[in-house]
C-alpha positions in Angstrom: 0.0 -0.1 0.1 2.8 2.4 0.7 4.2 1.8 -2.7 0.9 2.6 -4.2 0.7 5.9 -2.4 4.2 6.8 -3.4 3.3 6.5 -7.1 0.3 8.7 -6.5 2.5 11.4 -5.1 4.9 11.0 -8.0 2.2 11.3 -10.6 0.5 14.3 -8.7 3.9 16.0 -8.9 4.1 15.8 -12.6 0.5 16.1 -13.6 -1.8 18.8 -12.1 -4.8 20.2 -14.0 -3.8 20.1 -17.7 -4.4 17.7 -20.4 -1.8 15.6 -22.1 -0.8 12.3 -23.7 0.6 10.0 -21.0 2.7 7.0 -21.8 3.1 4.4 -19.1 4.6 0.9 -18.7 2.7 -1.4 -16.3 3.2 -5.2 -15.4 0.9 -7.7 -16.8 -1.9 -9.2 -14.6 -1.9 -6.3 -12.1 -3.8 -3.2 -11.4 -1.4 -0.2 -11.7 -1.6 3.5 -10.9 -1.2 5.4 -14.2 -2.2 9.0 -13.3 -3.8 11.5 -11.0 -5.8 14.7 -11.4 -6.2 17.5 -8.9 -7.1 21.1 -8.8 -5.5 23.7 -6.7 -6.8 27.4 -6.3 -4.8 30.5 -6.9 -3.8 30.6 -3.2 -2.7 26.9 -3.4 -5.6 25.6 -1.4 -7.4 22.5 -2.6 -9.9 23.0 -5.3 -12.9 21.0 -6.2 -12.2 17.3 -6.9 -12.1 16.8 -10.6 -15.0 14.8 -12.2 -13.4 11.9 -14.3 -15.0 10.2 -17.0 -13.8 7.3 -19.2 -14.2 8.8 -22.8 -12.6 6.1 -24.7 -12.4 2.6 -23.1 -9.3 0.4 -23.3 -9.7 -2.6 -25.8 -7.5 -4.9 -23.3 -8.3 -3.9 -19.9 -10.4 -1.7 -17.5 -9.9 1.7 -15.9 -11.0 2.6 -12.4 -10.9 6.0 -10.4 -10.3 6.5 -6.8 -10.5 9.6 -4.7 -7.4 10.2 -2.6 -5.7 12.9 -0.5 -2.1 13.6 -1.2 0.7 16.2 -1.0 1.9 18.0 -4.2 5.5 17.6 -4.9 8.1 20.0 -6.1 7.0 19.9 -9.7 3.8 21.6 -8.6 5.7 24.9 -8.6 4.7 27.4 -5.8 2.0 25.0 -4.7 4.5 22.3 -3.8 3.7 20.9 -0.4 0.1 21.7 -0.6 -2.4 18.9 0.3 -5.1 18.3 -2.3 -7.9 15.8 -2.7 -7.6 14.5 -6.2 -8.7 11.4 -8.4 -6.3 8.6 -9.1 -6.5 6.7 -12.4 -5.8 2.9 -12.4 -5.6 0.6 -15.3 -5.8 -3.2 -15.0 -5.0 -5.2 -18.2 -6.9 -8.4 -19.0 -5.3 -11.6 -17.8 -2.5 -12.6 -20.0 -2.5 -9.4 -22.2 0.8 -8.1 -23.2 1.2 -5.3 -25.5 -0.1 -1.8 -26.0 -3.5 -0.5 -25.0 -5.0 3.0 -25.2 -7.8 5.0 -23.5 -8.9 8.4 -23.0 -10.1 10.0 -19.6 -12.0 13.3 -19.8 -12.5 15.6 -16.8 -14.2 18.9 -15.9 -13.1 21.4 -13.4 -13.7 24.9 -12.5 -10.8 27.5 -12.7 -11.7 28.7 -9.2 -14.0 27.2 -6.4 -16.3 30.3 -6.8 -17.7 28.8 -9.9 -15.5 30.6 -12.5 -14.8 29.4 -15.8 -15.5 25.8 -16.4 -12.7 23.7 -18.3 -13.1 20.5 -20.1 -10.0 18.6 -20.6 -8.9 15.0 -21.5 -5.9 12.9 -21.2 -4.9 10.3 -23.6 -3.2 7.3 -22.0 -0.9 5.0 -24.1 -0.2 1.9 -21.9 2.6 -0.7 -22.7 1.8 -3.9 -20.7 4.9 -6.2 -20.0 
């Protein structure tokens, strides 16, 4: 469990509230943490938890989401060290599958908790199962 949360912190450090193409390598026959999304307000306080939605399903596995509190790492800029509640993204390949799989996770968030501009973003995941 400690290993899982270390990965959560690592992904939170590199991926906070923007969309991208993410490439990950995961072991076969096992659920793996592949991403995280969180929102911070201008003052670095925790924003609303992003609402994640699977936009394109993987062909060879399943995707699940889990809400989790974690601390942002140094790659979060001036908000490093801030505690946030975000959503973790897990990928579980089909038993015996090895190769490449792809999926897309969309999410909505408000720029500020006060209900400011709403953003619709999506991350494309390319997963190599070894």
